[in-house]
C-alpha positions in Angstrom: 125.5 68.5 149.7 125.7 70.0 153.2 121.8 69.8 153.2 121.7 65.9 152.2 124.9 65.5 154.8 122.7 67.0 157.8 119.6 64.7 156.7 121.6 61.8 156.7 122.3 62.6 160.3 126.0 64.4 160.1 126.2 66.6 162.9 126.7 70.5 162.1 129.6 70.8 164.2 131.4 67.9 161.6 130.7 70.1 158.6 133.0 72.9 157.6 132.3 75.4 154.9 134.9 78.0 154.0 134.2 80.6 151.1 137.6 82.3 150.2 135.5 85.3 148.6 134.1 86.2 152.2 136.3 88.8 154.1 137.2 86.4 157.1 138.8 84.5 155.1 141.2 87.1 153.2 143.8 86.4 155.1 144.3 82.8 154.3 146.8 82.8 151.2 148.9 79.6 151.9 148.5 76.0 152.6 149.9 76.6 156.4 147.6 79.1 157.3 145.0 77.1 155.9 145.8 74.1 157.9 145.9 75.9 161.1 142.5 77.3 160.4 141.0 73.6 159.8 142.7 72.4 163.0 141.3 75.3 164.7 137.5 74.6 163.1 137.6 70.6 163.8 135.8 70.0 167.1 135.9 66.5 166.7 139.0 65.2 165.9 138.2 61.7 166.5 135.3 61.6 164.2 134.7 61.8 160.4 134.7 65.5 159.4 133.4 67.2 156.0 135.2 69.7 154.2 133.8 72.3 151.9 136.0 74.8 150.3 134.5 77.7 147.8 136.8 79.3 145.4 139.9 76.9 146.7 142.0 78.3 144.0 142.6 81.6 146.3 145.1 79.7 148.3 148.5 79.1 147.0 149.2 75.4 146.3 146.1 74.2 147.6 146.6 71.0 146.1 149.4 69.8 148.2 147.2 70.2 151.3 144.1 68.5 149.6 146.2 65.6 148.5 147.8 65.5 151.9 144.3 65.2 153.2 143.3 62.5 151.1 146.1 60.4 151.8 145.6 60.5 155.6 141.9 59.8 155.0 140.6 61.9 157.7 138.4 63.9 155.6 135.7 64.0 152.9 136.6 66.9 150.8 134.4 68.9 148.4 136.0 72.2 146.5 134.8 74.4 143.7 136.9 76.5 141.6 136.2 79.6 139.1 136.5 78.6 135.3 138.8 81.8 135.1 141.5 79.9 137.2 140.5 76.4 137.8 139.3 74.5 134.8 137.8 70.9 135.4 140.5 69.4 133.1 143.1 70.2 135.6 142.0 68.7 138.6 143.5 65.4 137.0 146.9 66.9 137.1 146.2 68.6 140.8 144.6 65.5 142.5 146.5 62.7 140.8 143.3 60.7 140.3 141.6 61.0 143.6 138.5 63.0 142.9 134.8 62.6 141.1 133.8 65.7 139.4 130.3 66.9 139.8 129.4 69.0 136.6 127.1 71.9 137.4 124.5 72.6 134.3 121.8 75.8 134.5 118.7 74.7 135.2 116.9 71.6 133.7 113.5 72.2 132.3 112.1 70.1 135.4 114.3 72.3 138.0 112.7 75.5 136.1 109.3 73.8 136.8 110.0 73.2 140.7 111.2 76.8 140.9 107.8 78.3 139.6 106.3 76.1 142.3 105.4 73.3 139.5 107.0 70.4 140.9 103.9 68.3 140.7 103.2 69.1 137.0 101.1 66.5 136.5 98.3 68.5 138.2 99.1 71.4 135.7 97.3 71.7 132.3 99.7 71.4 129.4 98.8 74.9 128.0 100.5 76.1 131.3 103.5 74.0 131.0 103.4 75.1 127.3 103.6 78.6 128.5 106.7 78.1 130.8 108.5 75.9 128.2 108.2 79.1 125.7 110.0 81.1 128.4 112.7 78.5 129.0 113.3 78.0 125.2 113.8 81.8 125.0 115.6 83.0 128.3 117.4 79.3 129.1 117.8 78.1 132.5 120.5 80.3 134.2 119.0 80.8 137.9 119.3 84.3 138.4 116.9 85.1 135.1 114.0 83.5 136.7 114.1 86.7 139.3 114.1 89.3 136.4 111.6 90.8 134.1 112.1 89.8 130.5 114.1 93.1 129.4 116.6 92.4 132.5 116.9 89.0 131.6 118.5 90.0 128.3 120.7 92.7 130.0 121.8 89.9 133.0 122.4 87.4 130.2 124.6 90.1 128.1 126.7 90.7 130.8 127.1 87.3 132.0 128.0 86.2 128.7 130.6 88.9 128.4 131.8 88.2 131.7 132.9 84.6 130.6 134.4 85.6 127.5 136.8 88.0 129.4 137.6 86.1 132.3 137.6 82.4 131.2 138.5 83.0 127.5 140.4 86.4 126.5 142.3 87.0 130.1 143.0 83.3 130.9 144.5 82.6 127.2 145.8 86.1 126.6 143.9 86.5 123.3 144.5 89.6 121.4 142.0 89.3 118.4 138.8 89.7 120.5 136.7 90.5 117.1 137.7 87.5 115.7 136.9 85.7 119.0 133.2 87.1 119.0 132.7 86.5 115.2 133.3 82.7 115.7 130.8 82.5 118.7 128.3 84.4 116.4 129.1 81.5 113.7 128.3 79.1 116.4 125.5 80.4 117.7 124.1 80.8 114.1 124.8 77.0 113.3 123.8 75.2 116.4 123.2 71.8 115.7 124.5 71.7 112.5 127.3 69.8 111.0 130.6 72.2 110.1 134.2 72.3 110.3 136.7 74.4 111.0 137.6 74.9 107.3 133.8 76.0 107.0 134.5 79.0 109.7 137.7 80.0 107.8 135.5 80.3 104.6 132.9 82.3 106.2 135.3 84.9 107.7 137.1 85.1 104.2 133.7 86.6 103.1 134.4 89.6 105.2 138.0 89.8 104.0 139.4 88.0 107.6 142.4 85.6 106.7 142.7 83.0 109.5 144.6 79.9 109.6 142.4 76.4 110.9 144.7 75.9 113.6 143.5 79.4 115.0 139.9 78.5 114.6 140.8 75.1 116.3 142.3 77.0 119.3 139.4 79.5 119.5 136.8 76.8 119.8 138.9 74.8 122.5 139.1 77.8 124.5 135.4 78.2 124.3 134.5 74.6 125.1 137.0 74.7 128.3 135.2 77.8 129.4 131.8 75.8 129.4 130.0 77.9 126.9 129.6 75.3 124.1 130.1 71.5 123.8 131.5 69.7 120.7 129.7 66.5 119.6 131.8 64.3 117.4 130.4 62.2 114.6 130.3 58.5 115.0 130.1 55.7 111.8 127.7 53.4 112.8 128.7 50.7 110.4 132.7 51.1 110.8 132.1 52.2 114.6 134.9 54.8 114.5 134.9 58.5 115.2 134.9 60.7 112.3 137.3 63.8 112.1 136.8 67.1 110.8 132.9 67.7 110.6 131.2 68.0 114.3 128.4 69.8 116.0 128.3 72.5 118.6 125.7 73.3 121.2 125.6 76.1 123.5 125.3 75.1 127.3 122.3 77.7 127.7 120.2 79.1 125.1 119.6 82.3 127.2 123.4 83.1 125.6 121.7 82.5 122.2 118.7 84.9 122.6 120.9 87.6 124.0 123.8 88.0 121.8 121.8 86.3 118.3 118.3 86.4 119.0 115.7 84.5 117.4 115.4 81.3 119.7 111.7 80.8 118.4 112.6 81.4 115.0 115.5 79.0 114.8 113.0 76.6 116.8 114.5 73.0 115.0 117.9 74.0 116.1 117.1 75.3 119.7 114.7 72.3 120.4 118.1 70.1 119.2 120.3 72.0 121.7 117.6 71.5 124.6 117.5 67.7 124.1 121.4 67.4 123.9 121.8 69.3 127.1 119.2 67.4 128.8 121.3 64.1 127.6 124.3 65.3 129.4 122.4 65.7 132.4 121.1 62.2 132.6 124.7 61.2 132.0 124.8 60.1 128.4 128.1 60.1 126.3 126.8 61.3 122.8 127.9 61.1 119.4 126.2 62.1 116.3 125.6 58.8 114.3 126.3 58.4 110.5 124.6 55.6 108.9 125.8 55.6 105.2 124.4 58.8 103.8 121.9 59.3 106.8 122.3 60.9 109.9 121.0 60.1 113.7 121.0 63.2 115.6 122.2 61.5 119.1 123.8 58.3 119.8 123.7 58.1 123.5 125.7 55.8 125.2 126.0 54.5 128.9 128.1 51.5 130.1 124.8 49.2 129.7 122.8 50.8 126.9 122.7 52.4 123.8 119.9 54.5 122.5 119.2 56.5 119.2 117.5 59.7 119.3 116.1 61.8 116.6 114.6 65.5 117.1 112.4 67.6 115.0 109.9 70.3 115.8 106.6 68.8 114.5 106.0 65.9 112.3 103.5 67.7 110.1 103.9 66.2 106.7 104.7 62.5 105.5 108.0 63.9 104.0 109.0 64.9 107.6 108.1 61.8 109.2 109.9 59.7 106.6 113.0 61.7 107.0 112.8 61.4 110.9 112.2 57.7 111.0 114.3 56.4 108.2 117.5 56.8 109.5 116.2 54.8 112.8 114.4 51.8 110.8 117.9 51.6 109.0 119.8 50.6 111.9 119.0 46.6 112.5 119.6 46.4 116.3 117.5 46.0 119.4 118.6 49.2 121.1 115.6 51.5 122.0 115.1 54.3 119.4 113.2 57.3 120.0 111.7 60.5 117.9 111.3 63.6 120.2 109.1 66.4 119.0 106.4 69.0 120.1 103.7 67.2 118.6 100.9 65.9 121.1 99.8 62.8 119.2 101.7 59.8 119.5 103.1 58.7 116.0 105.1 55.8 117.3 105.7 53.0 114.6 107.7 49.8 113.8 109.2 49.8 117.3 110.6 53.3 117.2 108.8 55.3 120.0 107.6 58.9 119.5 107.7 61.1 122.7 106.7 64.7 123.1 109.3 67.1 124.3 107.6 68.6 127.3 107.0 65.0 128.3 110.8 64.1 127.9 111.8 67.0 129.8 109.6 67.1 132.9 109.5 63.0 133.2 112.0 60.6 133.4 111.4 58.7 130.2 114.6 58.1 128.9 
């Protein structure tokens, strides 16, 4: 954001960045101290200034000062906060609606390619991109993993995963039964992209003689979702136009966690590809549900204010039965909104108004 402001001609002296994890700001503990610091750092008080606060939650009652600055209209303000102390859902309480939330995801496949110095992807053969995609599918898009060797990536992802669980879930929510939490996470990883309910998890745990209530499962799922490890996708009845309760799908924010904790991303290729497409659609700003059309299911119903699109995801359309299974739900939806099937196939099998897209093309180009 700072780089973009400078490109737009904003003077560097009008941009103030304070990272509260740096030692020079350790003494800034309250808003009086912070206000005094800002007053000293702002050189041109008659001009627009831009304030960047990293880890703002380290300052007690920070929201009072930020709200005051917003009311005065003197500054453009950008803040970040760690999940363990400042969840995005709490910003509405702190900032009384005066904010725009920018969600940050792990690297997309296109960003992954750019990092690999392949930003002009059209110059590279498909085999080259395929090799990089296999790496992305296995280890995900957490930026630091790109600096490590494969065995180091697994260790890093495991450590990061455990850190998130401890800081953002266990410590924050005062969870005592940590073993239960890890078992629930294992179930989610095994069933990525599969419809299941809290009751399904209860029954699964009973096989190991673990008795737990449905409410406890719901609470644990919400804690994990708040920590940005998973995303819940509700089902929508495409005929009745209503959200269906109980059975939902869950997707991981990054598949590297699944590989490091559960393993076998390449074995469970269908589930993993669906997870990749879901996160990419989130990045592109869609609100997403799972579509139910009578007894058939549409993987993703994706909505923006001016459009609805329907998407099916499959590994390959190798057999006629697979082709029929993937195309039939979309053919039954009688409207003119775009309908897509995304697979790893390199041959275009589009038919009857339904467009077939190669997954790597979808991820590396602005197709949808």
